[in-house]
C-alpha positions in Angstrom: 25.6 20.5 -11.9 29.0 21.6 -12.3 30.3 21.9 -8.5 32.7 24.8 -8.2 34.1 25.2 -4.6 33.5 24.0 -1.1 31.2 26.3 0.3 31.9 25.8 3.9 32.7 22.8 6.4 30.7 22.5 9.5 30.8 20.7 12.7 28.4 19.9 15.0 28.7 20.9 18.6 26.1 21.1 21.9 27.8 22.9 24.2 29.0 26.2 21.9 30.5 28.0 25.0 32.9 25.1 25.5 33.5 24.6 21.6 34.2 28.3 20.8 36.7 28.4 23.4 38.7 25.8 21.8 38.4 26.8 18.4 38.8 30.7 19.3 41.5 30.0 22.3 43.5 26.9 21.4 43.2 26.5 18.0 43.2 30.7 17.4 40.5 31.6 14.8 38.9 34.6 14.8 34.9 34.0 14.4 33.6 35.9 11.4 29.6 35.8 11.0 27.7 34.8 14.6 24.3 33.6 14.7 23.5 32.6 18.2 19.8 32.4 19.8 17.8 30.0 22.0 18.9 26.3 21.0 20.7 27.5 18.3 24.5 28.7 17.2 26.2 28.6 14.0 29.7 30.5 13.8 31.8 31.2 10.7 35.6 31.5 10.7 37.0 32.6 7.6 40.3 31.4 6.4 41.4 32.9 3.4 38.5 31.4 0.7 37.6 29.0 3.1 35.3 28.9 5.8 35.0 26.4 8.9 31.9 26.5 11.1 30.0 25.1 14.2 26.8 24.5 14.3 24.1 23.9 17.2 20.1 23.3 17.0 19.7 21.8 13.5 18.1 18.4 13.8 20.4 16.7 11.9 23.6 18.0 13.5 24.9 14.9 15.6 28.5 15.4 17.2 31.2 12.6 16.9 34.0 11.0 14.4 31.4 10.1 12.0 31.4 13.2 10.2 33.6 15.0 7.9 37.2 16.0 8.9 38.7 19.5 8.3 42.3 19.7 7.8 44.0 22.5 9.0 47.2 23.6 7.6 49.4 25.5 10.1 52.9 27.2 9.6 55.0 25.6 12.4 53.8 21.8 12.8 56.0 21.4 16.2 54.5 24.9 17.7 50.9 23.8 17.2 51.5 20.3 18.7 53.2 22.2 21.8 49.9 24.5 21.8 47.5 21.2 21.6 49.2 19.4 24.2 49.5 22.3 26.6 45.4 22.2 26.1 45.6 18.9 27.0 43.9 18.3 23.8 43.2 14.6 22.9 44.8 13.3 20.4 43.4 10.7 18.2 46.1 10.1 16.0 50.0 10.3 16.4 51.8 12.0 14.2 52.1 10.6 10.7 55.6 11.8 8.9 54.8 11.0 5.0 57.0 12.0 2.4 54.8 15.2 1.5 53.4 16.1 4.8 53.1 15.4 8.6 49.3 15.1 10.5 47.9 14.2 13.4 44.2 14.3 14.3 43.0 15.5 17.2 39.8 15.6 18.8 37.7 18.7 19.8 35.7 19.3 23.0 32.6 17.7 21.1 34.5 14.3 19.8 34.7 15.7 16.1 38.3 15.0 14.5 40.2 17.9 13.5 43.6 17.4 11.2 46.3 19.2 11.7 48.7 19.3 8.7 52.2 21.0 7.1 52.5 20.4 3.4 56.9 19.6 3.5 58.3 22.0 0.7 59.7 19.8 -2.3 
């Protein structure tokens, strides 16, 4: 077997409306493919060649900090942090300013970890 790329990253959610408000309203993502029905949902957000999805209804989908963490690259780190704070988003980890990047961890409304990341120009 040869893995050629990451197909997508998916976060489980319980409250789809609240999650979409966060991903679309706070983070500014535009939904691509949307599949919603009674007791299930799967919303894909396309970012270049990468896809972040949120989903509800699969028996193994459990919300919280125990799953994967996606790192979202932003063009203006300080502006992104201000918007998150203005929207009262929970910060799980304060800013780490390393020689190569800046990053913070925040929680979506379901408790899933999301990294906000900015590479430094060399």
